[in-house]
Steps between C-alpha positions, in 0.01 A plus 500: 500500500357223719148571374616471138678173571198356682276607213726324251500183709120507523472559124731207429284277720187598308665439163578144607133412551417139571247286323290219640484204263244226553573155363291185476724204584401139432656174611578594861405220738695564822693756704822398323340612173429840654865526601615405149275760338617771743864414432437508124340842524785625718742437215317729257658841448295774663298277733502642852272258684236239432213325672392158377165349593478121468126469561410771246764405244628852466791730569526873555830660415624844598755613243643813350358627172783348297401144600305311235206281608585260216848450647340414833281236335797365306691450825205316655464281190873418512440375855237259367171680567242661277460876500286769342491872569164577662291759321 
């Protein structure tokens, strides 16, 4: 029974695969901007964690498959920055 339960838990973990979304962010000029972008991304449904790079003007977001990259950019734009999903 334990093996079956462990197999089901492992299967559930695989079905909830994460995606890595890369975003180009414009308008960031200081560390406070990085904090604002991170906080904006944190409010998007499905976002698990994010890394924001001031010097490169980009963000990498780890999210579940239900999260929409467009929603991530919309949140960043609402915070006052430019955003495009990187190809």
